[in-house]
C-alpha positions in Angstrom: 38.1 84.1 -36.7 37.3 87.8 -37.5 37.9 90.8 -35.3 35.1 93.1 -34.4 35.4 96.5 -36.0 35.0 98.2 -32.5 38.1 96.2 -31.2 36.1 93.9 -29.0 36.2 90.1 -28.6 36.4 88.2 -31.8 33.1 87.1 -33.4 33.1 83.4 -34.6 32.4 83.1 -38.3 29.0 81.8 -39.0 29.0 78.1 -39.8 28.3 77.2 -43.4 24.8 76.3 -44.0 24.3 72.5 -44.8 23.8 71.7 -48.4 20.2 70.6 -48.7 19.5 67.2 -50.3 18.3 67.6 -53.9 14.6 67.4 -54.1 13.2 65.0 -56.6 12.9 66.6 -60.0 9.3 67.6 -60.6 9.5 66.1 -64.1 10.8 62.7 -62.9 7.2 61.2 -62.6 6.4 62.7 -66.0 9.5 61.3 -67.5 8.6 57.8 -66.1 5.1 58.1 -67.6 6.5 58.9 -71.0 9.1 56.0 -71.1 8.5 52.7 -72.9 8.6 49.7 -70.6 10.4 47.7 -73.3 13.2 50.0 -74.6 13.3 52.2 -71.5 13.3 55.3 -73.8 10.8 58.0 -74.7 7.9 56.6 -76.6 8.4 56.6 -80.4 5.2 56.3 -82.3 3.3 55.2 -79.1 0.5 52.8 -79.3 -2.0 51.5 -76.7 -2.8 47.9 -76.2 -6.6 47.6 -76.5 -7.3 45.4 -73.4 -5.2 46.7 -70.6 -4.5 50.3 -71.8 -0.7 50.2 -71.5 1.4 52.2 -73.9 4.5 51.1 -75.9 6.5 52.0 -78.9 4.9 50.4 -82.0 8.1 48.8 -83.0 8.7 47.5 -79.4 5.2 45.7 -78.9 5.4 44.4 -82.5 8.7 42.8 -81.9 7.6 41.5 -78.5 4.5 39.8 -80.0 6.4 38.3 -83.0 8.9 36.7 -80.5 6.0 35.4 -78.5 4.3 33.6 -81.3 0.8 32.6 -80.5 0.8 33.3 -76.7 0.2 37.0 -76.8 0.3 39.2 -73.6 1.0 42.7 -72.6 4.7 43.2 -72.2 4.2 45.2 -69.0 1.3 43.6 -67.1 1.4 40.1 -68.8 -2.3 40.1 -69.3 -3.4 37.8 -72.1 -4.2 39.7 -75.5 -6.6 37.7 -77.6 -5.6 39.5 -80.8 -2.8 41.7 -82.2 -4.8 44.9 -81.6 -3.5 48.2 -80.6 -4.3 51.8 -81.5 -2.1 54.9 -81.9 -2.0 57.3 -79.0 -1.6 60.6 -80.6 -2.1 62.7 -77.6 0.7 60.8 -75.8 3.0 61.4 -78.9 2.4 65.1 -78.7 3.4 65.1 -74.9 6.5 63.2 -75.7 7.4 65.8 -78.3 7.0 68.6 -75.9 9.0 66.9 -73.2 11.8 66.2 -75.8 12.0 69.9 -76.5 12.3 70.6 -72.7 15.1 68.0 -72.4 17.0 70.1 -74.8 17.4 72.8 -72.3 19.4 70.5 -69.9 22.8 71.9 -70.8 25.5 73.7 -69.0 25.4 77.6 -69.4 27.8 80.3 -68.5 26.8 83.3 -66.3 26.2 85.5 -69.3 23.9 83.0 -71.0 22.1 82.5 -67.7 21.3 86.3 -67.7 20.1 86.2 -71.3 16.5 86.7 -72.1 16.2 83.3 -73.6 16.8 81.6 -70.3 15.0 84.0 -67.9 12.2 81.7 -67.4 14.3 78.6 -66.8 15.3 77.1 -63.5 19.1 77.1 -63.2 21.1 75.1 -60.6 24.9 75.0 -60.1 26.8 72.4 -62.0 27.8 70.5 -58.9 24.3 70.2 -57.6 23.0 69.1 -61.0 25.9 66.5 -61.2 24.8 65.1 -57.8 21.1 64.8 -59.0 22.4 62.9 -62.2 24.4 60.6 -60.1 21.3 59.6 -58.1 19.1 59.3 -61.1 20.7 56.1 -62.3 20.5 54.7 -58.9 16.8 55.4 -58.8 16.4 53.9 -62.3 18.3 50.8 -61.2 16.1 50.4 -58.2 13.1 50.7 -60.3 14.5 48.0 -62.7 15.3 45.7 -59.8 11.7 46.1 -58.4 10.3 45.5 -61.9 12.5 42.5 -62.3 11.3 40.9 -59.1 7.6 41.9 -59.9 8.0 40.3 -63.4 9.7 37.2 -61.9 6.8 36.7 -59.4 4.2 37.4 -62.2 5.8 34.9 -64.5 6.0 32.2 -61.7 2.3 32.9 -61.0 1.4 32.7 -64.7 3.4 29.5 -65.0 1.6 27.9 -62.0 -1.7 29.1 -63.4 -0.9 27.3 -66.7 0.1 24.2 -64.9 -3.2 24.2 -63.1 -5.0 24.4 -66.4 -3.1 21.5 -67.8 -3.9 19.5 -64.7 -7.6 20.4 -65.1 -7.4 19.3 -68.7 -5.8 16.1 -67.6 -8.5 15.3 -65.2 -11.2 16.2 -67.7 -9.6 13.7 -70.2 -9.4 11.0 -67.5 -13.1 11.6 -66.5 -14.4 11.6 -70.1 -12.6 8.4 -71.0 -13.6 6.7 -67.7 -17.3 7.6 -68.5 -16.9 6.4 -72.1 -15.4 3.1 -70.8 -18.3 2.7 -68.4 -20.7 3.3 -71.1 -19.0 0.8 -73.4 -18.9 -1.8 -70.7 -22.6 -1.2 -69.9 -23.6 -1.8 -73.5 -21.2 -4.8 -73.7 -22.9 -6.4 -70.7 -26.3 -5.7 -72.1 -25.5 -7.3 -75.5 -23.8 -10.3 -73.9 -26.8 -10.9 -71.6 -29.2 -10.8 -74.5 -26.9 -13.3 -76.2 -27.0 -15.6 -73.2 -30.8 -15.3 -73.2 -30.7 -16.4 -76.9 -28.3 -19.3 -76.0 -30.7 -20.5 -73.3 -33.6 -20.3 -75.7 -31.8 -22.2 -78.3 -30.7 -25.0 -75.9 -34.4 -25.3 -74.6 -35.9 -25.4 -78.0 -33.2 -27.9 -79.1 -34.0 -30.2 -76.0 -37.8 -30.0 -76.8 -37.2 -30.8 -80.5 -34.9 -33.7 -79.8 -37.3 -35.2 -77.1 -40.3 -34.9 -79.4 -38.3 -36.5 -82.2 -37.3 -39.3 -79.8 -41.0 -40.0 -79.0 -41.9 -40.3 -82.6 -39.0 -42.7 -83.3 -40.2 -44.9 -80.2 -43.7 -44.8 -81.6 -42.5 -46.0 -85.0 -40.3 -48.7 -83.5 -43.2 -49.9 -81.3 -45.5 -50.3 -84.4 -42.7 -52.0 -86.3 -42.2 -54.5 -83.4 -45.9 -55.2 -82.9 -46.4 -56.0 -86.6 -43.1 -57.7 -87.1 -44.1 -60.5 -84.5 -47.2 -61.5 -86.2 -47.3 -64.5 -88.8 -50.0 -63.1 -91.0 -49.2 -62.4 -94.6 -48.9 -58.9 -96.1 -52.3 -57.4 -96.0 -53.9 -54.1 -95.5 -52.5 -53.9 -92.0 -49.0 -54.2 -93.1 -49.7 -51.6 -95.7 -51.0 -49.3 -93.0 -47.8 -49.8 -91.0 -45.7 -49.0 -94.0 -47.8 -45.9 -94.7 -47.4 -44.9 -91.1 -43.7 -45.3 -91.2 -43.4 -43.4 -94.5 -45.6 -40.5 -93.2 -43.6 -40.4 -89.9 -40.3 -40.3 -91.8 -41.5 -37.4 -94.0 -42.7 -35.5 -90.9 -39.6 -36.0 -88.9 -37.0 -35.2 -91.6 -38.7 -32.8 -93.8 -40.9 -30.7 -91.7 -38.9 -27.7 -90.2 -39.1 -27.2 -86.4 -41.2 -24.0 -85.8 -39.1 -23.1 -82.7 -35.9 -23.0 -84.6 -37.3 -20.6 -87.3 -38.3 -18.1 -84.5 -34.7 -18.4 -83.0 -33.1 -17.9 -86.3 -35.1 -14.6 -86.7 -34.0 -13.5 -83.2 -30.4 -14.3 -84.1 -30.6 -12.6 -87.5 -31.9 -9.3 -85.7 -29.0 -9.6 -83.2 -26.5 -10.0 -85.9 -27.9 -6.7 -87.6 -27.5 -5.0 -84.3 -24.0 -6.2 -84.0 -23.2 -4.9 -87.5 -24.6 -1.5 -86.6 -22.5 -1.5 -83.5 -19.3 -2.3 -85.5 -20.1 0.5 -88.0 -20.8 3.1 -85.2 -17.7 2.3 -83.3 -15.6 2.4 -86.6 -17.0 5.9 -87.4 -16.4 6.9 -83.7 -12.8 5.7 -83.9 -12.2 7.4 -87.2 -13.7 10.6 -86.1 -11.7 10.6 -82.9 -8.5 9.8 -84.6 -9.4 12.6 -87.2 -9.9 15.2 -84.5 -6.9 14.1 -82.2 -4.2 12.8 -84.4 -4.2 14.7 -87.7 -1.7 17.4 -88.4 -3.5 20.8 -88.8 -0.5 22.9 -89.3 -0.7 26.1 -91.3 -0.4 25.5 -95.1 0.6 28.3 -97.6 0.5 28.4 -101.3 3.7 27.9 -103.4 4.6 30.9 -105.6 6.9 28.7 -107.7 4.1 26.5 -108.9 1.5 29.3 -109.4 0.1 29.7 -112.9 0.8 33.3 -114.3 -3.0 34.1 -114.3 -3.2 33.4 -110.6 -2.5 36.1 -107.9 -1.4 35.1 -104.5 -2.2 37.2 -101.4 0.7 38.7 -99.4 0.4 35.9 -96.8 0.1 33.3 -99.5 -3.0 31.9 -98.2 -5.5 33.1 -100.8 -5.4 32.9 -104.6 -7.5 34.8 -107.2 -7.8 34.3 -111.0 -6.8 37.4 -113.1 -7.8 38.4 -116.5 -4.2 38.9 -117.7 -1.0 37.1 -116.9 1.7 38.2 -114.7 5.3 38.5 -115.7 6.8 35.6 -113.7 10.1 33.9 -114.1 10.1 30.5 -115.8 10.2 27.7 -113.4 10.1 23.9 -113.8 7.5 23.8 -110.9 5.1 26.4 -112.6 1.7 25.3 -114.1 1.9 26.9 -117.4 -1.3 25.7 -119.0 -3.8 24.9 -116.1 -4.9 27.6 -113.8 -3.4 25.7 -110.8 -1.3 26.2 -107.7 0.1 23.6 -105.1 0.7 24.0 -101.5 4.2 25.2 -100.4 4.7 22.0 -98.4 4.3 18.4 -99.4 3.7 15.3 -97.3 5.5 12.0 -97.5 3.8 10.4 -94.4 1.3 11.0 -91.7 -2.3 12.4 -91.6 -2.9 16.0 -92.7 -6.0 18.2 -92.7 -6.7 21.6 -94.3 -9.8 23.7 -95.0 -10.4 25.7 -98.1 -13.0 28.5 -98.3 -14.8 28.2 -101.7 -17.6 30.7 -100.9 -20.0 31.2 -103.9 -17.4 30.4 -106.5 -18.7 29.2 -109.8 -16.0 26.8 -110.8 -13.1 25.5 -108.8 -11.4 22.3 -107.6 -9.5 21.4 -104.4 -7.7 18.3 -103.3 -4.3 16.8 -103.4 -1.8 16.1 -106.1 1.3 14.1 -106.4 4.6 15.9 -107.0 5.2 14.6 -110.5 1.9 15.9 -111.9 2.2 17.5 -115.3 2.7 21.2 -115.2 3.6 22.3 -118.8 0.6 21.0 -120.7 -3.1 20.3 -120.5 -4.0 17.7 -117.8 -7.1 15.8 -116.8 -8.1 15.9 -113.2 -8.1 12.3 -112.3 -6.3 9.9 -110.0 -4.5 8.5 -113.1 -2.9 11.9 -113.6 -2.0 12.1 -109.9 -4.8 14.3 -108.8 -7.5 13.6 -106.2 -9.9 16.4 -106.2 -13.6 17.4 -106.0 -15.3 20.6 -107.2 -17.9 22.3 -109.3 -18.3 21.1 -112.9 -17.2 23.6 -115.5 -18.3 21.6 -118.6 -21.6 20.0 -119.3 -25.1 21.4 -119.0 -25.4 21.5 -115.3 -23.1 24.3 -114.1 -24.0 23.9 -110.5 -23.1 20.2 -110.4 -20.6 19.2 -107.7 -18.4 16.2 -108.6 -15.6 14.1 -107.7 -12.9 14.0 -110.5 -12.8 10.2 -111.0 -12.6 8.6 -114.5 -15.3 9.3 -115.6 -16.4 12.1 -113.1 -18.7 11.0 -110.3 -21.7 13.5 -109.7 -22.2 14.4 -106.0 -25.6 14.9 -104.5 -25.0 17.4 -101.6 -27.7 18.4 -99.1 -26.5 21.9 -99.0 -23.9 24.1 -100.7 -20.7 24.0 -98.8 -18.8 27.2 -98.3 -15.8 25.4 -96.9 -14.3 22.2 -97.9 -12.2 20.1 -95.5 -9.5 17.8 -97.1 -8.0 14.9 -95.0 -5.1 13.1 -96.4 -4.0 9.8 -94.7 -0.7 8.9 -96.4 -0.2 5.5 -94.9 -3.9 4.7 -95.0 -4.0 5.5 -98.7 -7.0 7.8 -98.8 -8.1 11.4 -99.5 -11.5 12.3 -97.8 -13.5 15.5 -98.3 -16.0 17.0 -96.0 -18.3 19.9 -95.6 -16.2 21.8 -93.0 -19.2 23.6 -91.5 -20.9 20.3 -90.3 -18.2 17.6 -91.2 -20.7 15.9 -93.5 -18.8 13.5 -95.8 -18.6 14.4 -99.5 -16.4 11.7 -101.1 -13.4 9.6 -100.4 -10.6 8.5 -102.9 -8.4 5.5 -102.1 -5.0 5.2 -103.4 -1.4 3.8 -102.9 0.8 6.8 -102.5 4.5 6.4 -103.4 5.7 10.0 -103.7 5.3 13.4 -102.0 1.6 14.7 -102.0 0.8 18.4 -102.1 -2.4 20.4 -101.6 -4.0 21.2 -104.9 -6.0 24.2 -106.0 -7.7 25.2 -109.4 -9.8 28.0 -110.6 -11.6 28.7 -113.9 -13.5 32.1 -113.9 -11.8 35.5 -113.7 -12.3 37.0 -110.3 -13.0 33.8 -108.6 -10.9 33.0 -105.5 -10.0 30.4 -102.9 -8.7 30.9 -99.3 -7.0 28.5 -96.9 -8.8 28.7 -93.5 -6.9 29.2 -90.2 
C-alpha cells in the first residue's frame, strides 16, 4: 500500500495488468506453406507435382517415388501419379530464400542493439514472451502432425479399400468371362455331337437298307437255284441262264459299291475336317492364352561384361548402338571380342520368358537367344549348332532387305510387312524359341531345341550407327 502525498487514506496499488496470451505469429501460416510435407523443413530446390500441384523438395519426392516402385502417388494427397513428372517452382524457391533471411533476425538482442538503426524496423518482444511462443509452437506442430497422421491413416485405409474393390471387380470379370467361354464351348460341343448323332442315324439307316436289299437278292438267287435244281433235265440253255444269273448277281452284290455309303463317307470326311480345324483353333487359343497369362515379362537389361568394344550401351542398359571406333574396355572372358554381339544380363534355366526388341529401320541386325557357352573370342556362325537361335536382316547376299531365320542354311522369311518390334518368346521346358511381329503378334518363325544350359537374350548389329532397344 502507498500513502497519499496529502496525508489522506492510503490508495491501493493498481493491480498488475494480466499478461495477454501471445497472438499467433503472422508468419506462421506462411511458414507452413513454405514447409515440405516430407522432411518438414523449408523447401530445398522445390518442385511441383504436375497433376495435383503440391510442392516438395526435389530430393524428397524423388526418394519417395524410388521407394514406392511402380505405384506412384503424391506424398501429400496420395493421388495417383501416372508418370514421374514434376517441374521446378522457381517463384516458391525465391520466397523461401526471402523467408530464410527473415528467420536470421530471430535472435536475442540487448537494449543497445534494439535501439540501433539496423533493427528500428523490426518487431521486438521480451525474451520471456518469445520463449512462451516457442514453447507453444512445437505443441501446435505436434497437433498438426497428429492431425496429418490421422488423415493419412484414413486416406490409406480408403485407398486400400478401393484397391480391394478393384481386385474384386477383376475377379468377377474373370469369372464372368470364363463362364461365358465355357458356355460357348459347351454350345459348340452339343452342336457337333448332335451333328455326329445325325450322321450315326444316317449310317444305321443306310446300312439296314443295304443289308435288306442284299438279303432280297440272295433270296432271289436261292429261289432260282432251288427251282432249277429240282428238275431232271440235262444241262441246257436254261441251266446256262441260271449260271449266268448267279454270276451276274454275285458280281453286282460283292463288287458294286453301295451309293448310300459313298455319300455318308463324304459327310464323315467333311466332319473330320471340321474336327481338325477345331483342334487347330483350340490349340492356338490355348497357346495364345498361355502366352499372355503365364510368360515372364520381367525387365531385361544388357550385360556390359559381354558387350563387344564397338558397341555402346545406354545408361539404363536397355539400348545398344554400334560405334565406328572401339571403346577401351577391360578384358573379360564373357566379352564378345570378334562379333558385334551382346547378351542379356540375366539368363534363364527354366520357365517361359518374353521380351520385345525395337529394331526400327535398322539395315542389318539379329535378335534371339543364345546359350551361355556360345563362343565369344572368335568368329561364329549364327545357327542352332553354335548355340544361337535368331532371326534378322540378311547382311550378305544380293538381297539386302531379306529377313531370314538363321538356320543351317539360312531360311528366307516372307513377311507381309516390315516389323518395327520383334517379340521373342522362350519356352525352356517346351524346347522352343518363337518370334513374332510385336505390333500385331503375327508369327515369324519358330525354332525347336532341347535346352541343357542357361539361355540368354541375344543381340547383334552390323552397320555403324544402327541400334537396338529393349521395349518396356
